[in-house]
C-alpha positions as CSV (number, residue, x, y, z in Angstrom):
1,L,-4.2,171.0,120.8
2,E,-1.8,168.1,120.6
3,K,0.4,166.9,123.5
4,P,3.7,168.8,123.4
5,H,6.7,166.7,122.3
6,E,10.4,167.1,123.0
7,M,13.6,165.7,121.6
8,L,17.0,165.8,123.3
9,T,20.5,165.6,121.9
10,E,22.3,164.3,125.0
11,R,21.0,166.8,127.5
12,R,20.3,169.7,125.1
13,V,16.7,170.3,123.8
14,T,16.8,170.2,120.0
15,L,13.0,170.0,119.4
16,Q,10.3,171.2,121.7
17,A,7.0,171.8,119.8
18,C,3.3,171.9,120.1
19,R,0.6,172.1,117.4
20,F,-3.0,173.2,117.2
21,A,-5.0,171.7,114.3
22,Q,-8.4,173.0,112.9
23,V,-10.5,171.0,110.5
24,G,-13.3,172.6,108.6
25,T,-15.0,173.2,105.3
26,W,-14.1,176.0,102.9
27,E,-16.1,178.2,100.5
28,G,-15.0,180.7,98.0
29,W,-12.8,180.6,94.9
30,I,-9.2,180.1,93.9
31,D,-7.8,182.1,90.9
32,V,-4.6,180.9,89.2
33,D,-3.4,182.6,86.1
34,G,-6.9,183.9,85.3
35,E,-8.6,180.6,85.8
36,R,-11.1,180.6,88.6
37,L,-12.0,177.5,90.5
38,T,-15.1,177.7,92.7
39,V,-14.9,175.9,96.1
40,D,-18.1,174.8,97.7
41,R,-18.3,173.9,101.4
42,T,-20.3,170.7,100.6
43,G,-17.4,169.3,98.6
44,S,-14.3,170.6,100.4
45,V,-12.8,169.6,103.7
46,A,-9.4,170.8,104.7
47,S,-7.2,171.5,107.7
48,R,-4.9,174.2,108.9
49,D,-2.4,174.0,111.7
50,R,-0.4,176.3,113.8
51,S,2.7,175.0,115.5
52,W,5.3,176.7,117.7
53,G,8.5,175.9,119.6
54,I,12.1,175.0,119.2
55,R,13.1,173.3,115.9
56,P,16.3,171.4,114.9
57,I,17.5,174.0,112.3
58,G,20.6,176.0,111.7
59,E,24.3,175.0,112.2
60,P,25.1,171.5,113.3
61,E,26.1,170.8,116.9
62,P,29.8,171.5,117.5
63,A,32.2,168.5,117.7
64,G,32.6,166.9,121.1
65,R,31.2,163.9,122.9
66,P,29.4,161.7,120.3
67,D,25.6,161.5,120.6
68,S,24.0,158.3,121.7
69,A,22.3,156.3,118.9
70,F,19.0,157.9,117.7
71,Q,16.1,155.7,119.0
72,G,13.7,156.8,116.4
73,M,10.2,158.2,116.6
74,W,6.7,158.0,115.1
75,W,5.2,161.3,113.9
76,L,1.9,160.9,112.1
77,Y,-0.1,164.1,111.4
78,L,-3.6,162.9,110.6
79,P,-6.5,165.5,111.0
80,L,-9.9,163.8,110.7
81,A,-13.4,165.2,110.1
82,F,-16.6,163.2,110.6
83,D,-20.1,164.0,109.4
84,D,-21.5,164.5,112.9
């Protein structure tokens, strides 16, 4: 579970989210248009994630007091798996 993160537009919360990531191996098959690809757990590593929270979607903020300059942020989603 990653640390929750929050972004404000002035005093209003516009992003407040948290994510859980799970890394593992997969086994089975994928069928696309009748062509089947076998997936073996010794050769496949993947991740899936579940996130929840407030997202900055929908209509823009109404006109009014201008926002302060956006200071930027780093957001690097990098799930890792090690042999041990």
